[in-house]
C-alpha positions in Angstrom: -22.2 -76.2 -38.5 -23.4 -79.8 -37.8 -20.6 -81.7 -36.3 -22.6 -84.8 -35.3 -25.9 -86.5 -36.2 -27.8 -89.7 -35.5 -30.5 -90.9 -37.8 -33.2 -93.4 -36.9 -31.0 -95.3 -34.5 -32.3 -98.6 -33.0 -30.8 -100.7 -30.4 -31.9 -104.2 -29.5 -30.7 -107.1 -27.3 -32.4 -110.2 -28.5 -36.1 -109.7 -28.6 -35.9 -106.6 -26.2 -35.8 -103.2 -27.8 -34.0 -100.5 -25.9 -35.1 -97.7 -28.3 -35.7 -97.1 -32.0 -36.2 -94.2 -34.3 -33.7 -92.0 -32.4 -32.6 -89.0 -34.4 -30.8 -85.8 -33.4 -28.1 -83.5 -34.5 -25.5 -81.3 -32.7 -23.5 -78.3 -33.7 -19.9 -77.3 -32.7 -20.7 -75.6 -29.4 -23.7 -77.7 -28.3 -23.5 -79.3 -24.9 -25.9 -82.2 -24.7 -27.2 -84.0 -21.6 -28.5 -87.5 -22.0 -31.0 -88.6 -19.3 -33.2 -91.5 -18.6 -33.8 -94.3 -16.1 -31.0 -96.9 -15.3 -31.0 -99.5 -18.1 -32.6 -97.4 -20.8 -29.5 -97.5 -22.9 -27.7 -94.2 -22.3 -24.2 -95.7 -22.1 -25.0 -98.0 -25.1 -25.8 -94.9 -27.1 -22.3 -93.5 -26.2 -20.8 -96.8 -27.4 -22.6 -96.4 -30.7 -21.4 -92.8 -31.1 -17.7 -93.8 -30.8 -18.2 -96.8 -33.1 -17.7 -99.5 -30.4 -21.2 -100.9 -31.1 -23.1 -100.9 -34.4 -26.7 -99.7 -34.2 -29.2 -102.3 -35.2 -30.8 -99.7 -37.5 -29.9 -96.2 -38.6 -26.7 -94.4 -39.0 -24.3 -92.0 -37.2 -22.4 -89.1 -38.8 -19.3 -87.4 -37.4 -17.9 -84.5 -39.3 -14.6 -85.2 -41.1 -11.3 -84.7 -39.2 -13.1 -84.2 -35.9 -11.6 -86.0 -32.9 -13.8 -87.8 -30.4 -12.8 -88.4 -26.8 -14.7 -90.4 -24.2 -14.5 -90.9 -20.5 -16.3 -94.0 -19.5 -18.0 -94.7 -16.2 -15.5 -96.3 -13.7 -12.8 -96.1 -16.3 -9.8 -98.4 -15.6 -6.2 -97.6 -16.6 -3.2 -99.6 -17.7 0.2 -98.1 -17.3 1.5 -97.2 -20.7 4.9 -98.3 -22.0 5.6 -94.7 -22.8 5.3 -93.6 -19.2 7.2 -94.4 -16.1 3.9 -95.1 -14.4 3.2 -91.9 -12.4 0.0 -90.0 -12.6 1.7 -87.1 -14.4 3.5 -89.3 -16.8 0.2 -91.1 -17.5 -1.2 -87.6 -18.5 1.6 -87.2 -21.0 0.5 -90.5 -22.8 -2.8 -88.7 -23.7 -0.6 -87.0 -26.4 1.0 -90.0 -28.2 1.7 -88.0 -31.4 3.7 -85.4 -29.4 5.6 -88.2 -27.5 6.4 -89.8 -30.9 7.7 -86.6 -32.3 9.9 -86.1 -29.3 11.2 -89.7 -29.6 11.9 -89.4 -33.3 13.5 -85.9 -32.9 15.8 -87.3 -30.2 16.9 -90.0 -32.5 17.6 -87.6 -35.4 19.4 -85.1 -33.1 21.5 -87.9 -31.7 22.5 -89.1 -35.2 23.4 -85.6 -36.3 25.6 -85.2 -33.1 27.4 -88.4 -33.8 28.1 -87.7 -37.5 29.3 -84.2 -37.9 31.6 -85.3 -40.7 28.6 -86.0 -42.9 27.5 -82.3 -42.9 26.6 -81.4 -46.5 25.9 -85.0 -47.5 22.5 -86.0 -48.9 21.7 -88.1 -45.8 22.7 -85.3 -43.5 20.5 -82.9 -45.4 17.6 -85.3 -45.4 17.8 -85.9 -41.6 18.1 -82.1 -41.0 15.1 -81.5 -43.1 13.1 -84.2 -41.3 14.1 -82.8 -37.9 13.1 -79.3 -38.9 9.7 -80.5 -40.2 9.1 -82.4 -36.9 9.9 -79.2 -34.9 7.4 -77.3 -37.0 4.7 -79.9 -36.4 5.6 -80.0 -32.7 5.1 -76.2 -32.5 1.8 -76.4 -34.5 0.5 -79.0 -32.0 1.5 -76.7 -29.0 4.0 -79.3 -28.0 6.0 -76.8 -26.0 3.1 -76.3 -23.6 1.4 -79.7 -23.3 3.4 -80.8 -20.2 2.6 -77.6 -18.3 -1.0 -77.9 -19.4 -1.1 -81.5 -18.0 0.2 -80.4 -14.7 -2.2 -77.4 -14.5 -5.3 -79.6 -15.2 -4.2 -82.2 -12.6 -3.8 -79.4 -10.0 -7.3 -78.2 -10.8 -8.5 -81.7 -10.3 -7.1 -81.8 -6.7 -3.7 -83.5 -7.3 -0.9 -82.3 -5.2 2.7 -82.5 -6.4 3.2 -85.7 -4.4 0.0 -87.2 -5.8 1.2 -86.5 -9.4 4.4 -88.5 -8.7 2.5 -91.6 -7.3 2.5 -94.7 -9.4 -0.8 -95.5 -11.0 -1.4 -98.5 -8.8 -1.1 -96.4 -5.7 -4.0 -94.1 -6.7 -7.4 -94.5 -5.2 -10.4 -95.3 -7.3 -11.6 -91.7 -7.1 -8.1 -90.4 -8.1 -8.1 -92.7 -11.1 -11.4 -91.4 -12.3 -10.2 -87.8 -11.9 -7.1 -88.7 -13.8 -9.2 -90.2 -16.6 -11.2 -87.1 -16.8 -8.1 -84.9 -16.7 -6.6 -86.8 -19.7 -9.7 -86.1 -21.8 -9.9 -82.4 -20.8 -6.3 -81.9 -21.6 -6.7 -83.3 -25.2 -9.7 -81.0 -25.9 -11.3 -83.3 -28.4 -13.9 -81.8 -30.9 -16.6 -84.1 -29.4 -16.0 -84.7 -25.7 -18.1 -87.6 -24.4 -18.5 -88.0 -20.6 -20.3 -90.9 -18.9 -21.1 -89.9 -15.3 -18.1 -87.4 -15.0 -19.1 -86.1 -11.5 -18.6 -89.4 -9.7 -15.9 -89.1 -7.0 -15.5 -85.3 -7.4 -15.7 -83.1 -4.3 -17.6 -79.8 -4.4 -14.6 -77.5 -5.3 -13.5 -79.8 -8.2 -17.1 -80.0 -9.4 -17.4 -76.2 -9.5 -14.2 -75.9 -11.4 -15.3 -78.6 -13.9 -18.6 -76.9 -14.5 -17.0 -73.6 -15.1 -14.5 -75.3 -17.5 -17.1 -77.2 -19.4 -19.4 -74.2 -19.6 -16.7 -72.3 -21.5 -15.6 -75.3 -23.6 -15.7 -74.1 -27.2 -16.4 -77.6 -28.7 -19.2 -80.2 -28.5 -20.0 -82.1 -25.3 -22.2 -85.1 -24.9 -22.6 -86.2 -21.3 -24.6 -88.9 -19.5 -25.3 -87.8 -15.9 -27.7 -88.2 -13.0 -26.4 -85.0 -11.4 -29.2 -82.5 -12.0 -27.2 -79.6 -10.7 -24.3 -80.4 -13.1 -26.7 -80.8 -16.0 -28.3 -77.5 -15.3 -25.0 -75.7 -15.1 -23.3 -77.3 -18.2 -25.8 -78.4 -20.9 -27.8 -76.4 -23.4 -29.7 -79.3 -25.0 -31.2 -82.5 -23.4 -32.0 -85.9 -24.9 -34.7 -87.6 -22.8 -34.8 -91.4 -23.3 -38.1 -93.0 -22.2 -40.7 -95.5 -23.6 -38.1 -96.8 -26.1 -37.9 -93.4 -27.7 -35.7 -90.3 -27.4 -36.7 -86.7 -27.7 -34.3 -83.7 -28.1 -35.1 -80.5 -26.2 -33.4 -77.2 -26.2 -32.3 -76.1 -22.7 -30.7 -77.7 -19.7 -32.2 -80.5 -17.6 -34.7 -78.3 -15.6 -35.8 -76.4 -18.7 -36.2 -79.6 -20.7 -38.2 -81.3 -18.0 -40.6 -78.3 -17.9 -41.0 -78.4 -21.6 -41.4 -82.2 -21.6 -44.2 -81.9 -19.0 -45.9 -79.1 -21.1 -45.6 -81.1 -24.3 -47.1 -84.1 -22.6 -50.0 -82.1 -21.2 -50.7 -80.6 -24.7 -50.5 -84.1 -26.3 -52.9 -85.6 -23.7 -55.4 -82.8 -24.2 -55.3 -83.3 -28.0 -55.6 -87.0 -27.6 -58.6 -86.8 -25.3 -60.2 -84.1 -27.4 -59.8 -86.3 -30.4 -61.2 -89.3 -28.6 -64.2 -87.2 -27.6 -64.7 -86.2 -31.2 -64.3 -89.8 -32.5 -66.9 -90.9 -30.0 -69.3 -88.1 -31.1 -68.9 -89.0 -34.8 -69.4 -92.7 -34.1 -72.5 -91.9 -32.1 -73.8 -89.8 -35.1 -73.0 -92.7 -37.6 -74.7 -95.2 -35.4 -77.8 -93.0 -35.1 -78.0 -92.4 -38.9 -77.7 -96.2 -39.5 -80.5 -96.9 -37.0 -82.8 -94.6 -38.9 -81.9 -96.6 -42.0 -83.2 -94.3 -44.6 -81.3 -93.8 -47.8 -80.2 -90.3 -47.0 -79.3 -91.4 -43.5 -77.1 -94.3 -44.9 -75.4 -91.8 -47.2 -74.7 -89.4 -44.4 -73.4 -92.3 -42.2 -71.1 -93.5 -44.9 -69.8 -90.0 -45.6 -69.0 -89.5 -41.9 -67.4 -92.9 -41.7 -65.1 -92.1 -44.6 -64.0 -88.9 -42.9 -63.4 -90.8 -39.7 -61.3 -93.4 -41.5 -59.1 -90.7 -43.0 -58.5 -89.0 -39.6 -54.9 -89.3 -38.5 -55.5 -90.8 -35.1 -53.2 -90.1 -32.2 -51.7 -92.9 -30.2 -52.8 -93.1 -26.5 -50.3 -91.3 -24.3 -47.7 -93.6 -22.7 -48.2 -94.2 -19.0 -45.5 -92.7 -16.8 -42.5 -95.0 -16.7 -42.5 -97.0 -13.5 -40.4 -95.4 -10.8 -39.4 -96.3 -7.3 -42.0 -95.7 -4.6 -40.4 -94.9 -1.2 -41.8 -94.3 2.2 -40.0 -94.6 5.5 -41.5 -96.7 8.4 -40.9 -94.3 11.3 -40.7 -95.7 14.8 -41.5 -93.9 18.1 -40.3 -90.3 18.2 -36.9 -89.5 19.7 -36.1 -87.0 22.4 -35.6 -83.4 21.4 -31.8 -83.7 21.5 -30.8 -86.3 18.9 -27.0 -86.0 18.8 -24.5 -84.1 20.9 -20.8 -84.0 19.8 -18.3 -82.3 22.1 -14.6 -81.5 21.3 -14.3 -84.7 19.2 -11.2 -85.4 17.2 -9.8 -88.4 15.2 -6.6 -89.6 13.7 -5.8 -92.9 12.1 -2.7 -94.7 13.7 0.5 -93.2 12.5 -1.3 -90.3 10.6 -1.9 -86.7 11.5 -5.2 -85.6 13.0 -8.0 -85.9 10.4 -10.2 -83.4 12.3 -10.3 -81.9 15.8 -12.5 -80.1 18.3 -15.8 -80.9 16.6 -18.7 -79.7 18.6 -22.3 -79.5 17.5 -25.8 -80.4 18.6 -28.5 -81.9 16.3 -32.1 -81.6 17.4 -35.2 -83.7 16.4 -36.6 -82.9 12.9 -33.4 -81.3 11.6 -32.0 -82.2 8.2 -28.2 -81.9 8.6 -25.9 -82.3 5.6 -22.1 -82.9 6.1 -19.9 -81.6 3.4 -16.2 -80.9 2.7 -13.4 -81.9 0.3 -12.6 -85.5 -0.5 -10.6 -87.1 2.3 -11.6 -84.5 5.0 -13.3 -87.1 7.1 -17.0 -87.1 6.3 -17.4 -90.9 6.0 -15.0 -91.3 9.0 -17.4 -89.2 11.1 -20.3 -91.4 10.1 -18.3 -94.5 11.1 -17.5 -92.9 14.5 -21.2 -92.2 15.1 -22.0 -95.8 14.3 -19.4 -97.1 16.8 -17.2 -98.6 14.1 -14.3 -96.4 15.1 -13.4 -94.7 18.4 -12.6 -91.0 18.6 -9.1 -90.1 19.7 -10.4 -87.2 21.7 -13.8 -85.8 22.8 -17.1 -87.6 23.1 -20.5 -87.9 21.5 -23.9 -89.0 22.8 -27.2 -89.9 21.1 -30.3 -88.7 22.9 -33.2 -90.5 24.4 -35.0 -93.2 22.2 -32.9 -92.5 19.1 -33.4 -95.4 16.6 -30.9 -95.2 13.7 -31.5 -96.3 10.1 -28.1 -96.4 8.3 -27.4 -96.4 4.6 -23.9 -97.5 3.5 -22.7 -95.9 0.3 -20.8 -99.1 -0.7 -23.8 -101.3 0.0 -21.4 -103.6 1.9 -24.1 -105.0 4.2 -25.5 -107.3 1.5 -25.1 -111.1 1.3 -23.4 -111.7 -2.0 -24.5 -115.4 -2.0 -28.1 -114.7 -1.3 -31.0 -113.5 -3.6 -32.9 -110.3 -3.6 -35.8 -112.0 -1.9 -33.7 -113.7 0.7 -31.9 -110.5 1.5 -35.2 -109.0 2.8 -36.6 -112.1 4.2 -33.5 -112.8 6.3 -33.7 -109.3 7.7 -37.5 -109.4 8.3 -38.3 -113.2 8.8 -41.8 -112.6 10.1 -43.0 -110.7 7.0 -45.4 -112.6 4.7 -44.0 -113.3 1.2 -46.6 -111.1 -0.5 -45.5 -108.2 1.7 -41.9 -108.8 1.0 -42.6 -109.0 -2.7 -44.8 -105.9 -2.5 -42.0 -103.9 -0.9 -39.5 -105.1 -3.5 -42.0 -104.3 -6.3 -42.1 -100.7 -5.1 -38.4 -100.6 -5.8 -38.8 -102.1 -9.3 -37.9 -105.7 -8.3 -40.7 -107.5 -10.0 -41.4 -111.0 -11.2 -38.3 -113.2 -11.5 -36.1 -110.2 -10.5 -36.6 -111.2 -6.8 -34.7 -114.4 -7.5 -31.6 -112.7 -8.9 -28.4 -113.3 -6.9 -27.1 -110.2 -5.1 -23.6 -110.8 -6.7 -24.9 -110.0 -10.2 -26.9 -106.8 -9.3 -25.8 -103.5 -10.9 -24.8 -100.6 -8.8 -28.3 -99.1 -9.1 -30.0 -102.3 -8.1 -27.8 -102.8 -5.1 -28.6 -99.3 -4.0 -32.3 -99.9 -4.3 -32.1 -103.2 -2.4 -30.2 -101.5 0.4 -32.9 -98.8 0.5 -35.7 -101.5 0.7 -34.1 -102.8 3.9 -33.8 -99.3 5.3 -37.4 -98.3 4.4 -38.8 -101.4 6.3 -36.8 -100.7 9.5 -38.6 -98.6 12.1 -36.3 -95.7 12.9 -36.6 -92.0 13.8 -33.1 -90.9 12.7 -31.6 -91.5 9.3 -27.8 -91.7 9.0 -27.1 -91.7 5.2 -23.7 -91.9 3.5 -23.9 -90.8 -0.1 -27.4 -92.3 -0.6 -27.9 -91.0 -4.2 -24.8 -92.8 -5.6 -25.9 -95.2 -8.4 -29.5 -94.0 -8.3 -31.0 -92.6 -11.5 -32.8 -89.2 -11.5 -36.2 -90.7 -10.9 -35.0 -92.7 -7.9 -33.2 -89.7 -6.5 -36.4 -87.6 -6.7 -38.4 -90.4 -5.1 -35.9 -90.5 -2.3 -36.2 -86.8 -1.8 -40.0 -87.1 -1.6 -39.7 -89.8 1.0 -37.3 -87.8 3.2 -39.4 -84.7 2.7 -42.4 -86.5 4.2 -40.3 -88.2 6.9 -40.8 -86.4 10.2 -37.8 -87.8 11.9 -34.2 -86.5 11.8 -31.7 -86.7 8.9 -27.9 -86.7 9.2 -26.5 -87.1 5.7 -23.2 -87.1 3.8 -23.8 -86.2 0.2 -22.2 -84.5 -2.8 -25.5 -84.3 -4.7 -26.1 -80.6 -4.7 -29.7 -80.8 -6.0 -30.4 -83.3 -3.1 -28.9 -80.9 -0.6 -30.6 -77.9 -2.1 -34.1 -79.4 -1.6 -33.7 -80.9 1.9 -31.0 -79.3 4.0 -31.9 -77.2 7.0 -28.3 -77.0 8.3 -24.9 -77.7 6.8 -21.8 -78.9 8.8 -18.8 -78.2 6.6 -15.3 -79.5 7.3 -12.6 -76.8 6.9 -9.2 -77.4 5.4 -7.5 -77.2 8.8 -9.7 -80.0 10.2 -12.2 -77.8 11.9 -15.9 -77.5 11.2 -18.3 -74.6 10.2 -21.9 -74.9 11.5 -24.3 -73.1 9.2 -28.1 -73.0 9.9 -29.9 -72.3 6.7 -32.6 -69.6 6.4 -34.0 -70.5 2.9 -35.5 -74.0 2.9 -35.4 -75.5 -0.6 -32.2 -73.7 -1.6 -29.7 -75.0 0.9 -26.7 -75.6 -1.4 -27.2 -72.2 -3.1 -27.3 -70.4 0.2 -24.2 -72.3 1.3 -22.3 -71.3 -1.8 -23.4 -67.7 -1.4 -22.0 -67.7 2.1 -18.5 -68.7 0.9 -18.5 -66.6 -2.2 -15.4 -64.8 -3.3 -16.4 -61.6 -1.5 -15.8 -63.5 1.8 -19.0 -61.9 3.2 -22.2 -63.4 4.5 -22.9 -66.3 6.7 -19.6 -68.0 6.1 -17.6 -65.1 7.5 -20.0 -64.8 10.4 -19.8 -68.5 11.2 -16.0 -68.5 11.1 -15.9 -65.3 13.2 -18.2 -66.8 15.8 -15.8 -69.7 16.3 -12.6 -67.8 16.4 -11.3 -65.8 19.4 -10.4 -62.2 19.2 -6.7 -63.1 19.7 -6.8 -65.6 16.8 -8.5 -63.0 14.6 -5.8 -60.5 15.4 -3.0 -63.0 14.8 -4.6 -64.1 11.5 -5.0 -60.5 10.4 -1.3 -59.8 11.0 -0.4 -63.0 9.2 -2.6 -62.0 6.2 -1.0 -58.6 6.0 2.5 -60.1 6.0 1.4 -62.6 3.3 -0.1 -59.8 1.3 3.2 -57.8 1.4 5.2 -60.9 0.4 2.7 -61.6 -2.4 3.1 -58.1 -3.8 6.8 -58.3 -3.8 6.7 -61.7 -5.4 4.3 -60.4 -8.1 6.7 -57.6 -8.9 9.6 -60.0 -9.3 7.5 -62.4 -11.4 6.5 -59.6 -13.8 10.1 -58.5 -14.3 11.1 -62.1 -15.0 8.2 -62.5 -17.4 9.1 -59.4 -19.4 12.7 -60.6 -19.6 11.8 -64.1 -20.7 9.3 -62.8 -23.3 12.0 -60.6 -24.8 14.5 -63.5 -24.8 11.9 -65.6 -26.6 11.4 -63.0 -29.3 15.2 -62.7 -29.8 15.6 -66.5 -30.0 12.7 -66.9 -32.5 14.3 -64.2 -34.7 17.6 -66.2 -34.6 15.9 -69.6 -35.1 14.2 -68.5 -38.3 17.1 -66.3 -39.4 20.9 -67.0 -38.9 20.3 -70.4 -37.3 17.8 -71.7 -39.9 20.5 -74.0 -41.4 22.5 -74.7 -38.3 20.9 -77.8 -36.8 23.0 -77.7 -33.6 22.2 -74.1 -32.8 18.6 -74.6 -33.9 18.3 -77.5 -31.4 19.8 -75.4 -28.6 17.5 -72.6 -29.4 14.4 -74.9 -29.4 15.4 -76.4 -26.1 15.9 -73.0 -24.6 12.5 -71.8 -25.9 10.9 -74.9 -24.5 12.4 -74.1 -21.0 11.3 -70.5 -21.3 7.8 -71.4 -22.2 7.5 -73.9 -19.4 8.7 -71.2 -17.0 6.4 -68.6 -18.5 3.4 -70.9 -18.1 4.3 -71.3 -14.4 4.6 -67.5 -14.1 1.3 -66.9 -15.9 -0.6 -69.3 -13.6 1.0 -67.8 -10.5 0.4 -64.2 -11.5 -3.2 -65.0 -12.4 -3.8 -66.4 -8.9 
C-alpha cells in the first residue's frame, strides 16, 4: 500500500534551482535513505514532506489518517506547560491526547466524588457516560503503558534515573538530541522522518537504534551522512545530485553500486550514439558532395532518420567534491607516543579514567572509542597539553609534529573571512596558492570572502581541514573529524588519510571511517580502564571490533581483557559472577511468581470492571487505577525478566 508519494517536485531559491522533477513513492514498511552533498536540499525536502514548505512545482501525497513525526537536525526544546520540566516529563508531552484524557478524567472523577447526592440525575449520568468513554479511549490508545514505554526508551538511549529527573535546561546538547529522538520513537508515527539521527549517539546507542529501526513496522525517511547506519537501516535510497533525484532499491552501498552501473551503461549508450550520429553525418556529407539526384535523396532520407532520433543528453560530470592531500613533514621516530599509568579526574569529580598504558608506533592508525562521557576528548586535550593528568605520564617521541583537528572548530576567527583565515596562518603563501587550496575544498569565487561567522557546520569543518592539510606534520590527532562532513567529503578524507604515511590518532564514532582505516582500537571500558586491540583484518576494523565483543564473550575482546587482568582478579571476578548468577536466578523466580499473581488479578479486575462494576463509577475508578498500577509493575517485570 502506497503511504506517501511525491510527484514532479521542484524547489527553487530565487534564480537558483535545487532540484526539479523529483518523483518517488513509498509503501508502509519502506525505509528510505536520502543522500547528497551538503546544500543539495535534503532537509528542504523533509520540510516539504511535512508541509512546512510548499514545493515550487509538483505535489505531495500522504495517505489519509497517517501520522507524520519528524526529528530535525539539532532540534531545540521548550519546556511544555504540561510538564514539570524534567526529561521524563518532557517525554510524556509527546502524548498530548493521553495527557488531555487524564486531565479531563480527573475533572470528571472529582465532580462525581463531590456530588454523590446527584446520583441518578441526568447530569450525573452524562458525566459518568463521558468518563467511561474517556477510559475506553485511554485503553484503546494504550494509555496504561505509555509512561513505562517512555521510561524504557529513555533507558535504551542512555538516560539513567538521575538523568531522567534533570530539568531540561540542565541537559547537554547531546542529551537533548537523544531526548528529541526518544520522543519520536515513543510515538511510533506512521511516517517517521529523521534528519541526521545519529549525531551525538555513542556506539551502544547507535546499535540499539539500528536494531529498533530495522524492525520498525512503519515507514521511515531519513537524511544521514552515516554510511554504516544507512546500510543497516534502509531498504531504498534517494540520491540527489545534478538538481535531480533518483530512487534506488537497496541500502546506501547497494544503491551506490547500482548508481555507478547505471552511469556506466548510460555513458556507453551515449558514446555509442554519438559515434553513430557522427557516422551518419559523415555519410550524409559524402552523399551531398557527390551531388547526384539519387545521392541527394539518400542524404535527405538519412537526415530525416537522424532528426527523428531521440538523442541522449551528455552525461553530467561528477559533482565537484573536496580534494584532500596532507602535507607531510619529516618522519618521526619509531615510537610516536608512550602513555604510562595515566589517570585523570576533574576537580571535585570521581576519576574519569585510570592506569592507561599504551604505546603507539610510527605508521599506526589508532582509533579511540567508548561510550559518551568516558573521556575520549579529554584524553586528546591531555595529549595536547590543554589539561594535566592527575596521575601517570605520557611522552611524544623524537621529531613528532602534530596536526590537530578540533571537532568544534573553535580555532577559527569568527570576525575574519575564509581567505584571511588561511592567509593569517600561512602569511608567506601567494594568493593564488591560498585560493587554490581553498578551491580544492569547494571555496570558489566570492566564497573566499565569506565571514567565518556565517559559515555552515560543513563549511567550518572544511575550512579547518584546509588549515590542517597545509601544515607540515607527521602525526594526525583528530577529534571527530567527520562531524558536519557530507558523504563525499568523508570519503575524500578517508582517501587522504589512506595515502598519508604518517601516524593517525583519532576519536571517531563514524563506523565506516573506522572500518576502512583502523589498524588498532583503544576502547575505554565502563570502569575507566582501557582495552588495547590490534586489528588483524585491515579494511574491516569496526566489524572486527564488534565481533570481538559479541554476546558470546569470546574472541579478541576476552583475550584482551584477560591479558590485562591478574589471576587473582579473575578468580575474584568469577566468584562474584557466580554469586550474582545465584541472586539473579532467585530474583527471576520471585518475579515470575509475582507476574503470575498480577496477571491473574488483572483478569479478575477486568471481569469485575465490565461486569458488576460497569455502572458503579467509584468502583470502576478504583479498578482502573489498580489496573494501571498493575500494568506499570508488569511492564517493569517483563523488562527485567527479559534482561
